[in-house]
N, C-alpha and C positions, 0 to 999 in steps of 0.2 A: 567888271567884265559883264557884257550884256548877255541876256538869256539867249541860248543857242538852240534852235529847233532841231529835234531829232527826226530825221527823215529816212525811212527805209528804202533802199535801192532795189527796185524791181520786187518789192515786198521785203523779205529778209533773205536775200540771195545767198548769204553766207551759210544759211542753215537748210533752206528748202529751195528746190528748183525755181529759178527766177520767173517772175511774171505769172505765177500760178495762183489759184485761189488759196491754196495751202500756204504759199509763201506770204501772201497778203495777210492771211490770218495770223501767221507767226509774228509778223511785224506789229499787228494790232495787239497781240499778247504781250509784246515788249513795251506797250504804252507809247508808241511813236506819236509825234505831232503831225506827221505827214508821211505819205507813201508816194514814191515815184514809180510810174510804169510807162511802157512804150506801146504805141498803137500803130497798126497798119489796117488799111481797108482791104478786105478779102474780095474774091471775085464776085460773090453774091451781095456785096455792099455793106456787110457788117464791119464794125471796128473790132479787130482782134487784138488782144493784149499779148504782144510778142516782140522781142527785140530785133532779131535778125531779119533781113530781107528774104532769106531762104530758111526752110525748116530743117535743113540737113544737120546742123550742129546739135540741136536740142531734141529732135524727135526721131522716130523710126521711119519717117518718110523722107522724100526728096522733092525739091522744086521751090519755086518762088511763092511766098505766102499770098501775094497779090493775084496769083493765077489759080488759086484753089478756093473752093466754095466753103461756106460755113460747115455744111454737112461733111465735106471731105476732111476739113481740118479737125472736126470733132472726133473723127475716127482715129486720129493719131495719138500717140502717147509721148509725153514729154518726160525725158529721162526714164522711160519704161513704165511710168505709173501715173502721170498726171495728165489732165486735159487742158488744152489751150482755152482760156476763157475769153468771153466778149467783154468789152468795156462795161456794159450794163451789169454783167454778172459780178464784176469787181466792185462796182459802185454799190450794189446791193449788199455785199459782204461788209464793206466799209461803213455804210449806213450812217454817215456823218460823224463817225467816231474820231476822224482826223481829216485833214485836207488831202486832196489828191492832186499830184503833179502829173499831168498827162503829157508825155513827150510825143510829139508828132514825128513819126519816123518816115513812113511811106508817102508817096505822092497823093495829093488830093485828100489828105486826112483832115484838113481844117474844117471843111463843110460838115463832115460827119461828126467831128468832135463837137462843133458848135451846136449841132442838133441835139446831141445827147446831153450836153451841159444844160441847154435851155429846157429840155424835157424834165430833167431832174429838179431844176429850179421851179418850173411851173407846176409840176405834178407831185413832186416828192419832198417839197419843203426844204430843198437844199438852197444855199446862198452862193452868190458869186465868189465870196471869200472862201468857200470850201474848195475852190479850184485854182489851179494855175496851169496854164498851157504853155509848154516850152518846146523849143526845137533849135537844132542847128540850121535848119532850112528857113532862110529868111522869107522866101515867098509864101510858105505855109503860115508863118506868123503874120505876115502882111494880110493874107487872106482872112485869117481869124479876126484881125483888127477891123477889117472892112465889114465883116458879117455882124460882129457884136463887140462894140467898143467897151462893154462892161466886163468882158472876160479878162481876168488878170493874166498878163503875159510875162514869160521869162525867156531871156536870150541865152542860149547855151553857147559856150565858147571853150575851145581848147587851144586857142591861138593868141588872143590879145584882148585884155579887159577894156582898154580904151576904145578899141574898134567896136566892141560889143555895146559899150555905152553910147557911142555915136548912132548905132543902128537902133538901140532901145529908145532913143529920143524920138525917132520917126514913128514909132508905133505905141508910144506912151506905155512902155513895159513897166512892170513894177519890180522886176528882179533881173539880176544877172546871175547865171549859173555857170561859173567857171571851173575848169579843172583846178584842183588844189595847187598844182605845181606852178600856176601862173600868179599866185597870190603873194602879196607883201602887206605889211601893216598899212603902208602908204596907199596902195591902190584900192584896198578895201575901204579905207576912210574916204578916198576920193569918190568912189562910186556911191557910198552912203551919203556923202555930202550933197550929191545930186538927186537923192531921194530913192535910190535903188537898194533893195535887199540883196545880200550876197549869200547864195545857197551853193556851197561848193561840193564837188564830187571827185572821185569816189574814195572816201577817207575811211580806212579800216584799222590801221595800227594805232595803238594808244598814243604813241609819241606824236604822230602827225595830227591826231584828233586834238591833242592839247595845244599844239602849235596853232592850229586853225582857230581855236577858242581865244588864244592870246591875241590873234589878229583882229578879233571882234566880229567874225562872220555871223550872219543872222541864222543860217541853217547849215547843217552838215548832212549830206546824203551818204549813207553807208550800207555796205552789205551786211554789217553786223551792228544793227542799231542799238542793241543792248549795251554796247560799249560807250555809247554817247552819253 
């Protein structure tokens, strides 16, 4: 059985509010190989680490994250106690202890994400291999590929592994990140035979974790990374 990377989903979402510094730190405490987070560009131009397009579910505020400024977002409380971090704040906490999977959620996230990745490589001694940029949004991945072909890309899918592979070939992606319900031993091997890593999500129960490992996936993204 191949070594399977332990990847914390939005930090360690099963233990601490998702996409917060505290959740990222919890994942690091579990000794993860990687952490997956989500980003949106806010109204003042910064990349905010947050999953939803609106702040209503996770904070004491309301509205679209893309229409609020950094200062407005910093005044909010996630689950009553945490602060929404910027991508750079998350990177500073990780400090090369593991790789970071940046999922591009909102529109026009590619340019900003590339700028931050390039800054940390040029100024903070990070490497391209410390990052993977993933998305369901093909145009954001295409934009990332046009800006910097050295940034490792991952194609997210909850529909079809073969279609994801077809698109991945056009942007020279390194990984396919499929929902675990799509996977079989055969399609995992097929993707890997074409050179792609398979990082599956979101796998939380022990039985499914073991099944994914028997399929030979390269990485498992989990809310409870200590179970991996």
